[in-house]
C-alpha positions in Angstrom: -16.6 10.0 -1.1 -19.2 11.2 1.4 -22.0 8.9 2.2 -25.5 9.9 1.5 -29.1 8.6 1.9 -28.5 6.4 -1.2 -25.7 4.6 0.7 -27.9 4.0 3.6 -30.6 2.8 1.4 -28.3 0.4 -0.4 -27.0 -1.1 2.9 -30.6 -1.5 4.3 -31.6 -3.3 0.9 -28.5 -5.6 1.1 -28.9 -6.6 4.7 -32.7 -6.6 5.1 -34.3 -6.4 1.7 -36.0 -9.0 -0.3 -34.3 -8.3 -3.6 -30.6 -8.6 -2.8 -29.8 -9.0 -6.4 -31.2 -5.6 -7.3 -29.4 -4.0 -4.2 -26.0 -5.6 -5.1 -26.3 -4.2 -8.6 -27.0 -0.7 -7.1 -23.9 -1.2 -4.9 -21.7 -2.1 -8.0 -23.0 0.9 -9.8 -22.5 3.2 -7.0 -19.2 2.0 -5.7 -17.5 0.3 -8.6 -15.6 3.2 -10.1 -14.5 4.8 -6.7 -13.3 1.4 -5.5 -11.5 0.8 -8.7 -9.6 4.0 -8.6 -8.9 3.4 -4.7 -7.5 -0.1 -5.7 -5.7 1.2 -8.8 -4.0 3.8 -6.8 -2.5 1.1 -4.6 -1.5 -1.6 -7.2 -1.1 0.7 -10.2 -1.9 -1.9 -12.9 -5.5 -1.6 -14.6 -5.9 -5.5 -14.9 -4.8 -6.2 -11.4 -7.1 -3.5 -10.2 -10.0 -5.1 -12.1 -9.2 -8.5 -10.6 -8.9 -7.2 -7.1 -12.3 -5.2 -7.5 -14.1 -8.5 -8.5 -12.7 -10.2 -5.4 -13.9 -7.3 -3.4 -17.4 -7.6 -4.7 -17.2 -11.5 -4.2 -16.3 -10.9 -0.6 -18.9 -8.3 0.0 -21.6 -10.6 -1.6 -20.3 -13.4 0.7 -20.1 -11.5 3.9 -22.9 -8.9 3.4 -24.9 -10.6 6.2 -22.0 -9.8 8.6 -22.3 -6.2 7.9 -23.9 -4.8 11.2 -24.1 -1.1 10.3 -21.6 -0.1 13.0 -19.6 1.6 10.2 -20.7 3.2 7.1 -21.2 1.1 4.2 -18.5 2.7 2.1 -16.0 2.6 5.0 -16.6 -1.3 5.1 -16.3 -1.5 1.4 -13.0 0.6 1.4 -11.5 -1.5 4.2 -12.3 -4.7 2.3 -10.7 -3.1 -0.9 -7.6 -1.8 1.0 -7.1 -5.3 2.6 -7.7 -7.1 -0.6 -5.0 -4.8 -2.3 -2.5 -5.2 0.5 -3.0 -8.9 0.4 -2.3 -8.9 -3.4 0.7 -6.6 -3.2 2.3 -8.7 -0.3 1.7 -12.0 -2.2 3.2 -10.4 -5.5 6.3 -9.2 -3.5 6.7 -12.5 -1.7 6.3 -14.4 -5.2 9.0 -12.3 -6.8 11.2 -12.5 -3.7 11.5 -8.8 -3.3 10.5 -6.3 -0.7 7.2 -4.2 -0.8 9.2 -1.2 -1.3 11.0 -2.7 -4.4 7.7 -3.8 -5.8 6.2 -0.3 -5.4 9.0 1.1 -7.4 8.7 -1.5 -10.1 4.9 -0.9 -10.3 5.5 2.8 -10.7 8.2 2.2 -13.3 5.7 0.2 -15.3 3.3 3.0 -15.5 5.2 4.5 -18.4 4.4 1.7 -20.6 0.9 1.2 -19.3 -1.7 2.1 -22.1 -4.3 3.0 -19.3 -2.0 5.5 -17.5 -3.1 9.0 -18.8 -0.8 11.2 -16.7 1.9 13.5 -17.8 5.4 13.7 -16.8 4.7 15.6 -13.6 2.0 12.9 -12.7 4.4 10.1 -13.3 7.0 12.1 -11.2 4.4 12.2 -8.4 3.8 8.5 -8.6 7.5 7.8 -8.3 7.7 10.0 -5.3 4.7 8.1 -3.8 6.3 4.8 -4.5 9.3 5.9 -2.3 6.9 6.3 0.8 6.3 3.6 3.5 3.0 1.7 2.7 0.9 3.4 5.4 2.0 6.9 4.0 1.2 5.8 0.5 -2.4 4.7 1.6 -3.0 7.9 3.4 -1.7 10.2 0.9 -3.6 8.5 -2.0 -6.9 8.4 -0.1 -6.6 12.1 0.9 -5.0 13.6 -2.3 -6.4 11.5 -5.1 -9.6 10.4 -3.5 -10.4 13.5 -1.5 -11.6 11.5 1.4 -12.2 13.3 4.8 -9.7 12.6 7.7 -12.5 10.9 9.6 -13.4 8.6 6.8 -9.7 7.6 6.3 -9.3 7.1 9.9 -12.2 4.7 10.0 -11.1 2.8 6.9 -7.6 2.3 8.1 -8.5 2.0 11.8 -6.2 4.7 13.0 -6.8 7.9 15.0 -7.3 11.2 13.1 -4.3 12.8 14.9 -1.9 10.0 13.7 -3.5 10.3 10.2 -3.0 14.0 9.9 0.7 13.6 11.0 1.2 10.8 8.6 -0.3 12.9 5.6 1.8 15.8 6.7 4.9 13.8 6.7 4.1 12.0 3.3 3.4 15.5 1.8 6.7 16.8 3.0 8.5 13.8 1.6 6.9 14.0 -1.7 7.6 17.7 -2.0 11.3 17.0 -1.2 11.5 14.1 -3.8 10.1 16.4 -6.6 12.4 19.3 -5.6 15.4 16.9 -5.7 14.4 15.2 -9.1 13.5 18.4 -11.0 15.6 17.5 -13.9 14.6 13.9 -14.4 
C-alpha cells in the first residue's frame, strides 16, 4: 500500500486537527480493509482478525499523540497490527500449550471449514506451505506476495534491513515452491 497525500492529511488531522473524531473515521475508512487483510493473513480466522483489528484501532486512538511522524502513518499502523497479531498468536499457542509452528498448521487446517475462506485447492495448498515457514518468513512472504508492499515499506514495518528482507523473501519463496512440488498429489 503506497502512501499518498491523503495519508499525510489524515496523519496531520489526527495529531494536530481540531476534529479528531472525523480524522479517526477517515483513518478507519482508509486503512480498515488493508489492515484487516494484513491481520487475517497472519491469524487466518475472520473473527479473530476482526477482534485484533478493533484492538489495533483502540491502540491507535489511545496512542495517536505519540505518533511523531518519523515514519509514515501506514508503517506505524501496520507495525501495531503486526505486533497485535503476534501477541494474539503467541498467547493462543501458549494457552493451547503448543508451539507457534503447530498453531500455524492448525489455523491453516481450519481454513477448509472457514465459511469466509474463498480460496480454491491451490490457494489452500499455498496457505499450508506458508504455515510451514518460520514466523518471520511468513510475515515477509504475506506482506510481499499478498499485500504487494514494497521491500522498503516491509523493512520499515518489521524494522529489518532491506537486504535481509529480500533474502528472507527469496528463501520463503523457495521453501514454498519446494512444498508445492512435493505435495502435488495432496
